[in-house]
SERO-4910 file (N, C-alpha, C, O; in steps of 0.05 Angstrom, whole numbers):
BEGIN
 pado doro    nc1    nc2    nc3   cac1   cac2   cac3    cc1    cc2    cc3    oc1    oc2    oc3
  Unk    A   1551    812    358   1563    820    384   1557    849    390   1549    856    413
  Unk    A   1560    867    370   1555    895    375   1526    901    380   1520    917    398
  Unk    A   1508    887    366   1479    891    370   1471    882    398   1454    895    411
  Unk    A   1483    860    407   1476    851    434   1485    871    455   1471    876    475
  Unk    A   1508    883    451   1518    903    470   1501    928    470   1497    941    491
  Unk    A   1491    935    447   1474    959    445   1447    955    459   1434    974    467
  Unk    A   1438    930    462   1413    923    474   1415    917    504   1397    906    516
  Unk    A   1438    923    516   1443    917    544   1423    932    562   1417    955    557
  Unk    A   1414    918    583   1399    932    604   1418    948    621   1442    944    620
  Unk    A   1407    967    637   1425    983    654   1440    966    674   1464    971    679
  Unk    A   1426    946    686   1439    929    705   1462    913    692   1484    910    703
  Unk    A   1456    903    668   1477    887    654   1500    905    646   1524    896    647
  Unk    A   1494    930    638   1516    949    631   1534    954    655   1558    955    652
  Unk    A   1522    959    678   1538    964    702   1554    939    710   1577    942    718
  Unk    A   1543    915    706   1557    891    713   1581    887    695   1603    880    704
  Unk    A   1577    891    669   1598    888    649   1619    909    654   1643    904    651
  Unk    A   1610    933    660   1628    956    666   1647    948    690   1671    953    688
  Unk    A   1635    937    711   1651    929    734   1670    906    727   1693    906    736
  Unk    A   1661    887    710   1679    865    701   1703    876    686   1725    866    690
  Unk    A   1698    895    668   1720    906    652   1739    921    671   1764    920    667
  Unk    A   1728    935    691   1745    949    710   1763    930    725   1787    935    729
  Unk    A   1752    906    732   1768    886    746   1791    876    729   1814    873    737
  Unk    A   1784    870    704   1805    859    685   1827    880    681   1850    874    681
  Unk    A   1819    905    677   1838    927    673   1856    930    697   1880    934    694
  Unk    A   1845    929    721   1861    932    745   1880    909    749   1904    914    756
  Unk    A   1872    884    744   1889    861    748   1912    861    727   1935    856    734
  Unk    A   1904    866    702   1925    866    681   1945    888    686   1969    884    681
  Unk    A   1936    911    695   1954    933    700   1975    926    721   1998    934    719
  Unk    A   1966    911    741   1985    902    762   2007    884    751   2030    887    757
  Unk    A   1999    865    733   2018    847    721   2038    861    703   2061    854    701
  Unk    A   2028    882    690   2045    896    670   2069    910    684   2091    912    671
  Unk    A   2066    919    708   2088    934    721   2113    918    723   2135    927    715
  Unk    A   2111    893    733   2134    876    736   2147    870    710   2172    870    708
  Unk    A   2130    865    689   2141    858    663   2156    882    651   2178    878    640
  Unk    A   2144    906    652   2158    929    641   2183    936    657   2203    944    645
  Unk    A   2182    933    683   2206    939    699   2229    920    691   2252    928    688
  Unk    A   2222    894    687   2242    875    678   2252    881    649   2276    879    643
  Unk    A   2233    889    632   2241    896    604   2259    921    604   2277    923    588
  Unk    A   2254    940    622   2271    964    624   2300    957    630   2318    968    619
  Unk    A   2303    937    648   2331    927    654   2342    910    632   2365    912    625
  Unk    A   2325    892    622   2334    872    603   2342    884    576   2361    876    563
  Unk    A   2327    906    567   2333    918    542   2352    942    544   2362    952    524
  Unk    A   2356    952    569   2373    975    573   2359   1001    568   2372   1022    566
  Unk    A   2333   1001    565   2318   1026    560   2318   1044    584   2319   1069    581
  Unk    A   2319   1033    608   2317   1049    632   2288   1054    639   2270   1052    623
  Unk    A   2283   1060    665   2255   1062    675   2240   1086    663   2216   1083    657
  Unk    A   2253   1109    659   2239   1132    649   2229   1127    620   2206   1134    614
  Unk    A   2246   1116    603   2239   1111    575   2218   1088    574   2199   1090    559
  Unk    A   2223   1067    588   2205   1044    588   2178   1052    599   2157   1042    590
  Unk    A   2178   1070    619   2152   1079    630   2136   1094    609   2112   1092    609
  Unk    A   2149   1109    592   2136   1124    571   2127   1106    548   2104   1105    540
  Unk    A   2147   1092    536   2142   1077    512   2125   1052    517   2108   1045    501
  Unk    A   2130   1037    538   2117   1012    543   2094   1014    562   2071   1008    555
  Unk    A   2100   1021    587   2079   1022    608   2058   1043    601   2034   1037    603
  Unk    A   2067   1067    594   2048   1088    588   2029   1081    565   2005   1086    566
  Unk    A   2041   1070    543   2024   1063    520   2006   1039    526   1982   1040    519
  Unk    A   2016   1018    538   2000    994    542   1977    999    561   1955    991    556
  Unk    A   1982   1014    583   1961   1019    602   1940   1039    591   1919   1042    602
  Unk    A   1947   1052    569   1928   1071    557   1911   1059    535   1893   1072    524
  Unk    A   1916   1033    528   1902   1021    506   1872   1020    511   1856   1024    492
  Unk    A   1863   1013    535   1835   1012    541   1821   1039    537   1800   1041    525
  Unk    A   1834   1060    546   1824   1087    543   1823   1095    513   1804   1108    505
  Unk    A   1843   1087    498   1844   1093    469   1820   1080    455   1808   1093    438
  Unk    A   1814   1056    462   1792   1041    450   1765   1055    457   1747   1057    440
  Unk    A   1762   1064    482   1738   1078    490   1734   1103    473   1712   1107    462
  Unk    A   1754   1120    471   1752   1145    456   1748   1141    427   1730   1154    415
  Unk    A   1763   1123    414   1761   1119    385   1734   1106    378   1721   1114    359
  Unk    A   1725   1087    394   1699   1074    390   1676   1094    393   1657   1094    377
  Unk    A   1678   1111    414   1657   1131    418   1655   1151    395   1634   1159    387
  Unk    A   1679   1160    386   1679   1179    363   1668   1167    338   1653   1180    323
  Unk    A   1675   1142    333   1664   1128    309   1634   1124    311   1621   1124    290
  Unk    A   1624   1122    335   1595   1118    339   1580   1145    342   1557   1146    351
  Unk    A   1594   1167    334   1582   1194    335   1576   1203    364   1555   1214    369
  Unk    A   1594   1197    382   1591   1206    410   1617   1222    417   1632   1213    434
  Unk    A   1620   1245    405   1645   1260    409   1649   1270    438   1672   1271    447
  Unk    A   1627   1276    452   1630   1286    479   1641   1264    497   1659   1269    514
  Unk    A   1632   1239    494   1642   1217    509   1671   1211    502   1687   1206    520
  Unk    A   1678   1213    476   1705   1208    468   1725   1227    480   1746   1219    491
  Unk    A   1718   1253    479   1737   1274    489   1737   1275    519   1758   1280    531
  Unk    A   1714   1272    532   1714   1273    561   1729   1249    573   1742   1252    594
  Unk    A   1728   1226    560   1744   1203    569   1774   1209    566   1789   1203    584
  Unk    A   1782   1220    543   1810   1225    538   1821   1246    557   1842   1242    570
  Unk    A   1807   1268    560   1817   1291    576   1814   1285    606   1831   1293    622
  Unk    A   1791   1273    613   1787   1266    641   1808   1245    651   1816   1245    674
  Unk    A   1816   1227    632   1836   1207    639   1862   1219    646   1876   1210    664
  Unk    A   1871   1240    632   1896   1254    638   1895   1266    666   1915   1264    681
  Unk    A   1873   1278    673   1870   1291    699   1870   1270    721   1883   1273    741
  Unk    A   1855   1248    717   1853   1228    739   1879   1213    742   1885   1205    765
  Unk    A   1893   1209    721   1919   1195    723   1939   1212    739   1955   1202    754
  Unk    A   1938   1238    734   1955   1256    750   1947   1255    779   1964   1255    797
  Unk    A   1921   1253    784   1911   1250    812   1921   1225    824   1928   1224    848
  Unk    A   1922   1203    809   1932   1177    819   1961   1179    828   1969   1163    846
  Unk    A   1976   1197    817   2004   1200    825   2005   1208    855   2025   1202    869
  Unk    A   1985   1223    864   1985   1231    892   1980   1207    910   1989   1206    933
  Unk    A   1965   1187    900   1961   1162    915   1987   1147    918   1994   1137    939
  Unk    A   2003   1146    896   2029   1134    897   2047   1149    917   2064   1137    931
  Unk    A   2045   1176    917   2060   1192    936   2054   1185    965   2071   1184    982
  Unk    A   2028   1181    970   2020   1173    997   2031   1146   1004   2039   1141   1027
  Unk    A   2032   1128    985   2043   1101    989   2072   1101    997   2081   1086   1013
  Unk    A   2087   1120    984   2116   1121    990   2120   1139   1014   2121   1164   1012
  Unk    A   2123   1127   1038   2123   1142   1063   2151   1153   1070   2153   1171   1087
  Unk    A   2172   1143   1057   2199   1152   1064   2203   1181   1058   2216   1196   1074
  Unk    A   2194   1190   1035   2197   1218   1027   2177   1224   1005   2165   1206    994
  Unk    A   2174   1249    999   2157   1257    976   2167   1243    951   2190   1243    945
  Unk    A   2148   1231    936   2154   1215    913   2169   1232    892   2188   1222    879
  Unk    A   2159   1256    887   2172   1273    867   2200   1281    874   2216   1288    857
  Unk    A   2207   1280    900   2234   1285    909   2251   1260    903   2273   1262    892
  Unk    A   2241   1237    910   2257   1212    908   2260   1203    880   2279   1189    873
  Unk    A   2241   1210    862   2242   1201    834   2250   1222    815   2242   1223    792
  Unk    A   2267   1241    824   2277   1263    807   2290   1252    782   2308   1235    784
  Unk    A   2281   1261    759   2292   1251    734   2289   1272    712   2268   1284    709
  Unk    A   2310   1276    696   2308   1294    674   2288   1284    654   2273   1300    642
  Unk    A   2287   1258    649   2267   1247    631   2239   1253    638   2222   1260    621
  Unk    A   2232   1251    664   2205   1257    673   2198   1286    670   2176   1293    663
  Unk    A   2218   1304    675   2213   1332    671   2208   1339    642   2191   1355    635
  Unk    A   2223   1327    624   2220   1332    596   2193   1321    586   2180   1332    568
  Unk    A   2185   1298    597   2159   1287    589   2136   1305    599   2116   1308    585
  Unk    A   2140   1317    622   2120   1337    632   2118   1361    613   2096   1370    607
  Unk    A   2141   1371    604   2141   1393    584   2128   1385    558   2113   1401    546
  Unk    A   2133   1360    549   2120   1350    525   2090   1349    528   2075   1357    510
  Unk    A   2081   1339    551   2052   1338    557   2039   1365    556   2017   1368    545
  Unk    A   2052   1386    567   2042   1413    566   2039   1423    537   2020   1436    530
  Unk    A   2059   1416    520   2058   1424    492   2034   1411    478   2020   1424    463
  Unk    A   2030   1385    483   2009   1370    470   1981   1380    479   1963   1383    462
  Unk    A   1978   1385    505   1952   1396    514   1947   1424    503   1924   1431    498
  Unk    A   1968   1440    500   1965   1466    488   1955   1464    459   1939   1480    450
  Unk    A   1965   1444    445   1956   1440    417   1927   1433    416   1912   1441    398
  Unk    A   1917   1417    436   1889   1410    437   1872   1436    441   1851   1439    428
  Unk    A   1881   1454    457   1867   1480    461   1868   1497    435   1849   1510    428
  Unk    A   1891   1496    421   1893   1510    396   1872   1499    376   1859   1515    363
  Unk    A   1869   1473    375   1849   1461    358   1821   1469    365   1804   1473    348
  Unk    A   1816   1472    392   1789   1479    402   1781   1507    393   1758   1512    387
  Unk    A   1801   1526    393   1794   1554    387   1803   1563    360   1797   1586    352
  Unk    A   1816   1546    344   1824   1553    317   1799   1551    298   1779   1538    306
  Unk    A   1801   1562    274   1779   1558    256   1773   1529    250   1791   1512    252
  Unk    A   1748   1523    244   1740   1495    240   1747   1485    212   1729   1479    196
  Unk    A   1773   1485    206   1782   1475    180   1787   1445    182   1797   1435    203
  Unk    A   1780   1430    161   1786   1401    161   1794   1393    133   1787   1405    113
  Unk    A   1809   1371    132   1816   1358    107   1808   1329    110   1820   1315    127
  Unk    A   1789   1319     94   1778   1292     98   1767   1289    126   1770   1268    139
  Unk    A   1754   1310    136   1741   1310    162   1761   1309    186   1753   1304    208
  Unk    A   1787   1315    180   1807   1315    201   1819   1343    204   1827   1355    184
  Unk    A   1820   1353    229   1831   1380    234   1861   1380    231   1874   1360    238
  Unk    A   1874   1402    222   1903   1403    219   1919   1398    245   1941   1389    244
  Unk    A   1907   1404    268   1920   1399    293   1925   1369    298   1945   1362    312
  Unk    A   1909   1352    287   1911   1323    293   1938   1312    284   1951   1299    300
  Unk    A   1947   1316    259   1974   1306    252   1996   1320    267   2017   1308    272
  Unk    A   1991   1345    275   2011   1359    291   2015   1346    318   2038   1344    328
  Unk    A   1993   1336    330   1995   1322    356   2014   1298    353   2031   1294    371
  Unk    A   2011   1283    332   2028   1259    328   2057   1267    324   2075   1254    335
  Unk    A   2062   1287    307   2089   1295    301   2103   1306    326   2126   1299    331
  Unk    A   2089   1323    341   2101   1334    365   2107   1312    386   2127   1313    399
  Unk    A   2089   1293    388   2093   1271    407   2118   1255    399   2134   1249    417
  Unk    A   2121   1248    374   2144   1232    365   2170   1248    369   2190   1237    377
  Unk    A   2169   1274    362   2193   1291    365   2200   1293    395   2223   1293    402
  Unk    A   2180   1296    412   2185   1298    440   2198   1273    451   2216   1274    468
  Unk    A   2188   1249    442   2200   1224    451   2229   1222    443   2246   1212    458
  Unk    A   2235   1233    419   2263   1233    409   2280   1250    427   2303   1243    434
  Unk    A   2270   1273    435   2285   1291    453   2290   1278    480   2311   1281    492
  Unk    A   2269   1264    491   2272   1251    517   2294   1230    515   2310   1227    534
  Unk    A   2294   1215    493   2314   1194    489   2342   1206    487   2361   1195    499
  Unk    A   2345   1228    473   2371   1241    470   2381   1252    497   2405   1251    503
  Unk    A   2362   1263    512   2370   1274    538   2380   1252    557   2396   1257    575
  Unk    A   2369   1228    554   2378   1206    571   2407   1198    563   2423   1191    581
  Unk    A   2413   1198    537   2440   1190    528   2461   1211    534   2484   1205    539
  Unk    A   2452   1236    532   2472   1258    535   2459   1281    552   2452   1302    541
  Unk    A   2454   1276    577   2440   1296    594   2456   1321    598   2480   1321    602
  Unk    A   2442   1344    596   2454   1370    601   2447   1381    629   2456   1402    637
  Unk    A   2431   1365    643   2422   1373    670   2418   1348    686   2407   1328    676
  Unk    A   2425   1348    711   2421   1325    729   2410   1334    755   2418   1354    766
  Unk    A   2391   1318    767   2381   1325    793   2401   1318    815   2417   1299    812
  Unk    A   2402   1334    836   2420   1329    858   2412   1303    872   2388   1299    876
  Unk    A   2431   1286    878   2426   1261    892   2425   1265    922   2444   1277    933
  Unk    A   2404   1255    935   2402   1258    964   2399   1230    976   2398   1210    961
  Unk    A   2398   1228   1002   2395   1202   1015   2368   1189   1008   2365   1164   1011
  Unk    A   2348   1205    999   2322   1194    992   2318   1188    963   2298   1177    955
  Unk    A   2338   1196    946   2336   1191    917   2340   1161    912   2359   1149    922
  Unk    A   2322   1150    895   2325   1122    887   2336   1120    859   2322   1127    840
  Unk    A   2361   1112    855   2372   1110    828   2360   1088    812   2350   1068    822
  Unk    A   2360   1092    785   2350   1072    766   2373   1052    760   2389   1056    742
  Unk    A   2374   1030    776   2395   1010    773   2383    984    764   2364    975    775
  Unk    A   2395    971    743   2384    946    733   2384    924    754   2402    922    771
  Unk    A   2363    908    753   2359    886    772   2373    861    761   2367    853    738
  Unk    A   2390    848    776   2405    825    765   2386    802    758   2390    788    739
  Unk    A   2364    798    774   2345    777    768   2331    781    742   2326    763    726
  Unk    A   2324    807    736   2311    813    710   2330    807    687   2320    799    666
  Unk    A   2356    812    690   2374    807    668   2375    778    660   2384    771    638
  Unk    A   2367    760    678   2368    731    672   2342    721    659   2341    698    650
  Unk    A   2322    738    656   2296    729    644   2297    731    614   2312    747    603
  Unk    A   2282    713    601   2281    713    572   2267    738    561   2244    743    569
  Unk    A   2280    752    543   2268    776    532   2244    769    515   2224    784    514
  Unk    A   2246    746    500   2223    738    483   2198    733    500   2176    741    492
  Unk    A   2201    719    522   2178    713    539   2167    738    551   2142    741    554
  Unk    A   2184    757    558   2175    782    569   2159    798    549   2138    809    555
  Unk    A   2168    799    524   2154    813    503   2127    800    497   2107    814    492
  Unk    A   2126    773    496   2101    759    491   2080    764    513   2057    769    507
  Unk    A   2090    764    538   2072    769    560   2062    798    559   2038    803    564
  Unk    A   2079    816    552   2071    845    549   2050    848    528   2030    862    532
  Unk    A   2054    836    504   2035    838    482   2008    826    490   1987    838    483
  Unk    A   2008    803    503   1983    790    511   1966    807    530   1942    810    527
  Unk    A   1980    818    550   1966    835    570   1956    861    558   1934    870    564
  Unk    A   1972    872    539   1963    897    526   1938    892    509   1921    909    508
  Unk    A   1937    869    496   1913    862    480   1888    859    497   1867    868    489
  Unk    A   1891    848    521   1869    846    539   1858    873    547   1834    877    549
  Unk    A   1876    892    551   1868    919    558   1852    932    535   1833    946    540
  Unk    A   1861    927    510   1847    938    487   1819    928    484   1800    943    480
  Unk    A   1815    902    487   1789    890    486   1771    900    508   1747    906    504
  Unk    A   1781    902    532   1766    912    555   1756    941    550   1734    948    557
  Unk    A   1773    957    537   1766    984    531   1743    986    511   1726   1003    513
  Unk    A   1744    968    491   1723    967    470   1696    960    483   1675    972    477
  Unk    A   1696    941    501   1671    933    515   1662    956    534   1638    960    537
  Unk    A   1681    969    546   1674    990    565   1659   1013    551   1641   1025    563
  Unk    A   1667   1020    527   1654   1042    513   1625   1036    508   1608   1053    511
  Unk    A   1618   1011    501   1590   1003    496   1574   1006    522   1551   1015    522
  Unk    A   1586    997    544   1572    999    570   1568   1029    578   1547   1036    588
  Unk    A   1588   1045    573   1587   1073    580   1564   1087    565   1550   1104    576
  Unk    A   1561   1081    540   1540   1093    523   1512   1086    535   1495   1104    536
  Unk    A   1508   1061    543   1483   1053    555   1478   1067    581   1456   1077    586
  Unk    A   1499   1069    598   1496   1082    624   1490   1111    621   1472   1122    635
  Unk    A   1504   1125    603   1499   1153    598   1470   1159    589   1458   1178    598
  Unk    A   1460   1141    571   1433   1146    560   1412   1139    580   1392   1154    583
  Unk    A   1414   1116    594   1393   1106    611   1392   1119    639   1371   1120    652
  Unk    A   1414   1130    648   1414   1144    674   1410   1174    672   1402   1186    691
  Unk    A   1414   1185    648   1411   1213    644   1435   1229    654   1434   1254    655
  Unk    A   1456   1216    662   1480   1230    672   1493   1247    650   1505   1268    656
  Unk    A   1491   1238    625   1504   1252    603   1532   1241    597   1545   1229    615
  Unk    A   1541   1245    573   1566   1234    564   1590   1247    577   1611   1234    582
  Unk    A   1588   1273    584   1610   1287    597   1616   1275    624   1640   1270    630
  Unk    A   1596   1271    640   1600   1260    667   1610   1231    666   1629   1224    679
  Unk    A   1596   1215    649   1604   1187    647   1632   1184    636   1648   1167    646
  Unk    A   1639   1201    616   1666   1199    604   1688   1208    623   1708   1195    627
  Unk    A   1684   1232    635   1705   1244    652   1708   1231    679   1730   1229    690
  Unk    A   1685   1222    691   1686   1212    719   1682   1182    722   1685   1172    743
  Unk    A   1675   1168    700   1671   1139    702   1691   1124    684   1708   1110    694
  Unk    A   1688   1127    657   1706   1112    640   1735   1121    643   1753   1105    641
  Unk    A   1738   1148    647   1766   1158    650   1779   1146    675   1802   1140    675
  Unk    A   1763   1143    697   1774   1131    721   1780   1102    717   1802   1093    725
  Unk    A   1762   1087    705   1766   1058    701   1789   1052    683   1806   1035    689
  Unk    A   1790   1067    660   1812   1061    641   1839   1071    651   1860   1064    640
  Unk    A   1838   1087    672   1863   1097    685   1872   1079    708   1893   1084    720
  Unk    A   1856   1059    715   1863   1041    737   1891   1028    733   1905   1025    753
  Unk    A   1898   1020    709   1925   1009    706   1947   1028    715   1967   1020    728
  Unk    A   1944   1054    710   1963   1073    719   1965   1074    749   1986   1077    761
  Unk    A   1941   1072    762   1941   1072    792   1955   1047    803   1973   1050    820
  Unk    A   1947   1024    793   1959    999    805   1988    996    797   2004    986    813
  Unk    A   1995   1005    773   2023   1002    764   2041   1021    780   2064   1015    787
  Unk    A   2031   1045    786   2047   1065    801   2051   1055    829   2074   1057    840
  Unk    A   2030   1045    842   2033   1035    869   2052   1010    870   2069   1008    887
  Unk    A   2048    993    850   2065    969    849   2094    976    844   2112    964    855
  Unk    A   2098    997    826   2126   1006    821   2139   1017    846   2162   1013    851
  Unk    A   2123   1033    861   2134   1044    886   2142   1022    905   2163   1024    918
  Unk    A   2125   1002    908   2132    979    926   2155    963    916   2169    951    933
  Unk    A   2160    963    890   2184    949    879   2209    966    882   2231    957    877
  Unk    A   2206    992    889   2228   1010    891   2235   1023    864   2254   1038    862
  Unk    A   2217   1019    844   2222   1031    818   2207   1058    817   2187   1061    803
  Unk    A   2218   1078    831   2203   1103    835   2203   1119    809   2183   1132    803
  Unk    A   2225   1119    794   2225   1133    768   2204   1122    749   2191   1137    735
  Unk    A   2202   1095    749   2182   1082    732   2153   1090    741   2136   1094    724
  Unk    A   2149   1093    767   2122   1101    777   2114   1128    766   2091   1131    757
  Unk    A   2132   1147    767   2125   1174    757   2125   1174    726   2107   1187    714
  Unk    A   2144   1161    713   2145   1160    684   2120   1147    672   2111   1155    651
  Unk    A   2110   1126    685   2086   1113    675   2062   1131    674   2046   1130    655
  Unk    A   2059   1149    694   2037   1168    694   2041   1190    674   2023   1195    657
  Unk    A   2064   1203    674   2069   1225    656   2070   1215    627   2059   1228    609
  Unk    A   2084   1193    623   2085   1182    596   2058   1173    586   2051   1177    562
  Unk    A   2042   1161    604   2015   1153    596   1998   1177    589   1981   1176    571
  Unk    A   2001   1199    604   1986   1223    599   1993   1235    571   1976   1244    556
  Unk    A   2019   1235    565   2028   1245    539   2016   1228    516   2006   1239    496
  Unk    A   2016   1202    520   2004   1184    500   1974   1188    498   1962   1186    477
  Unk    A   1961   1194    521   1932   1198    521   1923   1222    505   1900   1222    496
  Unk    A   1940   1241    501   1932   1264    483   1928   1254    455   1913   1266    439
  Unk    A   1940   1231    447   1936   1220    421   1908   1207    419   1899   1202    396
  Unk    A   1894   1203    442   1866   1195    440   1850   1216    425   1832   1209    410
  Unk    A   1857   1241    429   1843   1263    416   1848   1261    386   1829   1264    370
  Unk    A   1873   1255    378   1879   1252    349   1864   1229    337   1852   1231    315
  Unk    A   1864   1206    351   1850   1182    341   1820   1187    340   1807   1178    321
  Unk    A   1809   1202    359   1781   1208    360   1773   1226    336   1752   1223    324
  Unk    A   1790   1246    330   1785   1264    308   1785   1249    281   1768   1255    264
  Unk    A   1803   1230    278   1803   1214    254   1778   1196    252   1767   1193    230
  Unk    A   1770   1184    274   1747   1166    274   1721   1181    271   1701   1171    260
  Unk    A   1720   1206    281   1695   1222    280   1690   1232    252   1707   1245    241
  Unk    A   1666   1227    242   1660   1234    214   1643   1259    212   1633   1265    190
  Unk    A   1639   1273    234   1622   1297    234   1638   1323    231   1627   1344    237
  Unk    A   1663   1321    223   1680   1345    221   1701   1346    243   1711   1325    251
  Unk    A   1708   1369    252   1729   1372    273   1717   1365    300   1698   1377    309
  Unk    A   1729   1345    313   1719   1337    339   1725   1358    361   1712   1359    381
  Unk    A   1745   1375    355   1753   1396    374   1730   1416    378   1727   1428    399
  Unk    A   1714   1419    357   1692   1438    357   1665   1425    363   1644   1438    363
  Unk    A   1665   1399    370   1640   1385    375   1636   1379    404   1619   1363    412
  Unk    A   1653   1392    421   1651   1386    450   1642   1411    465   1648   1433    457
  Unk    A   1628   1407    487   1620   1430    503   1643   1442    519   1664   1430    522
  Unk    A   1638   1467    530   1659   1480    545   1666   1465    570   1689   1466    579
  Unk    A   1647   1450    582   1653   1435    607   1674   1414    602   1690   1408    620
  Unk    A   1676   1403    578   1696   1384    571   1723   1398    566   1744   1388    573
  Unk    A   1721   1421    552   1746   1437    547   1760   1445    572   1784   1448    573
  Unk    A   1744   1449    593   1755   1457    619   1776   1437    629   1796   1444    642
  Unk    A   1772   1411    622   1791   1390    631   1818   1392    618   1838   1383    629
  Unk    A   1819   1405    594   1845   1410    582   1861   1430    600   1885   1425    606
  Unk    A   1848   1452    607   1861   1472    624   1868   1460    651   1890   1465    662
  Unk    A   1851   1444    663   1857   1431    689   1880   1412    687   1898   1412    704
  Unk    A   1881   1396    665   1904   1378    661   1930   1393    658   1950   1384    669
  Unk    A   1930   1416    645   1954   1432    642   1962   1443    669   1986   1443    676
  Unk    A   1943   1453    685   1949   1464    711   1961   1442    729   1980   1447    743
  Unk    A   1949   1418    729   1958   1397    746   1986   1388    738   2003   1382    755
  Unk    A   1991   1387    712   2018   1379    702   2039   1400    710   2061   1393    718
  Unk    A   2032   1426    707   2050   1447    715   2057   1446    745   2080   1449    753
  Unk    A   2037   1441    761   2041   1438    790   2060   1415    796   2078   1417    812
  Unk    A   2056   1392    782   2073   1369    785   2102   1375    777   2120   1367    791
  Unk    A   2106   1389    755   2133   1396    747   2147   1415    766   2171   1412    772
  Unk    A   2132   1434    777   2143   1452    798   2152   1435    822   2173   1440    834
  Unk    A   2135   1415    829   2142   1398    851   2167   1382    846   2184   1378    864
  Unk    A   2171   1372    821   2195   1356    815   2220   1374    815   2241   1364    821
  Unk    A   2217   1399    808   2240   1418    809   2246   1427    837   2269   1429    845
  Unk    A   2225   1433    853   2229   1442    880   2239   1419    898   2256   1424    916
  Unk    A   2229   1395    895   2237   1371    909   2235   1373    939   2254   1370    954
  Unk    A   2211   1379    948   2205   1381    976   2206   1352    988   2193   1334    978
  Unk    A   2221   1349   1010   2223   1322   1022   2197   1313   1036   2188   1291   1032
  Unk    A   2186   1331   1052   2161   1325   1067   2144   1350   1065   2153   1372   1070
  Unk    A   2118   1346   1060   2099   1368   1059   2075   1362   1076   2077   1346   1095
  Unk    A   2053   1375   1071   2028   1370   1086   2020   1341   1086   2019   1329   1065
  Unk    A   2013   1330   1109   2005   1302   1111   2026   1283   1101   2019   1261   1091
  Unk    A   2051   1291   1102   2074   1275   1093   2074   1270   1063   2086   1251   1053
  Unk    A   2060   1287   1048   2062   1287   1019   2070   1314   1009   2070   1333   1025
  Unk    A   2078   1317    984   2087   1342    974   2065   1362    970   2041   1355    968
  Unk    A   2072   1388    970   2052   1409    965   2039   1405    938   2015   1412    934
  Unk    A   2054   1393    919   2043   1389    892   2020   1369    892   2001   1372    877
  Unk    A   2022   1349    910   2000   1329    912   1975   1342    923   1953   1336    914
  Unk    A   1978   1360    943   1955   1374    954   1942   1392    933   1918   1393    930
  Unk    A   1959   1406    917   1948   1423    895   1934   1407    874   1913   1415    864
  Unk    A   1945   1384    866   1933   1367    846   1905   1356    855   1886   1356    840
  Unk    A   1904   1348    880   1878   1338    891   1857   1360    890   1834   1355    883
  Unk    A   1865   1384    898   1846   1407    898   1836   1413    870   1813   1418    866
  Unk    A   1854   1412    851   1847   1418    823   1826   1397    812   1807   1404    800
  Unk    A   1832   1372    818   1814   1351    808   1786   1353    821   1766   1351    807
  Unk    A   1785   1357    847   1760   1359    860   1744   1383    850   1719   1382    847
  Unk    A   1758   1405    845   1744   1429    834   1733   1423    806   1711   1432    800
  Unk    A   1748   1409    790   1739   1402    763   1715   1384    763   1696   1387    748
  Unk    A   1716   1363    781   1694   1345    783   1668   1359    792   1646   1353    782
  Unk    A   1671   1376    812   1648   1391    822   1636   1409    801   1612   1411    798
  Unk    A   1653   1423    785   1644   1440    764   1629   1424    743   1608   1433    733
  Unk    A   1639   1401    736   1626   1384    716   1598   1374    726   1579   1375    710
  Unk    A   1597   1366    751   1571   1356    761   1550   1378    764   1527   1373    761
  Unk    A   1559   1403    768   1541   1425    771   1534   1439    745   1517   1457    744
  Unk    A   1548   1431    724   1543   1444    697   1516   1435    687   1509   1412    690
  Unk    A   1501   1454    674   1475   1446    664   1477   1427    641   1456   1419    630
***
């Protein structure tokens, strides 16, 4: 199977790439309803379910792309997919903001959990930069920052959970705020069937991501675009499609907190792509095997996240083009990053 994928023609690679994108998009749509029901059925709440379930499941295809690329000695593709995915998923939140016409999404979905997840994401991205500029020390070809990423992520999730049970800060409720209230219909659904459906759809995303990485390698080599461009602007976009469709679907269901939590929680989980890639990569520290053009996406992702958090704290009801100022800033950052990458030698 692997040898057949390596011998793909460019046309076949693009066709399979498009097929995987379709599967990822459709599965992502189905996942939203299931996770929203599980959030009510299990009592997790939308913010926690968005991080633990929706964020992780929709990130599986991207995880497979990065880990497979690193194992195949393609560190630039692995890291550009991981870091580009965080940036494009933040960009997708602006699409969800446009979809919610009643008020700015960050105003209506104000949540302590989402703010804490944003802070966690900034910490994790900072650790990636620390690994990039720290000495190239490794133990069994793994950089010390890699286990730190996992520990900080787990500790952060624990803090988010504690803040939900005993919050020390609450957002002001306005007429546009959508509270996280359990759905009576969801409470009547079988938890076992919901979990089985969730596991099956998540597995489909993982397989699609594995196939996608093989296609991306062929496209990068045969078109001459390079692994940075293909990873950051192609595979990152495709593997992030579940976040786009789930966010829009959540907004339409009225699950606004879930829409924002799915993006921020998915981004926090996506930093673990870097850890998985470093473990899979056998050429030493993967942090030191990437060009500066890819490292730029770490800084851009941090900037976009910081803008998003400021927007959630400021809570502007209506901004330019009926979206928040943070959405305008995020769009500008992403376009600047994409242009810089395309113009890089």
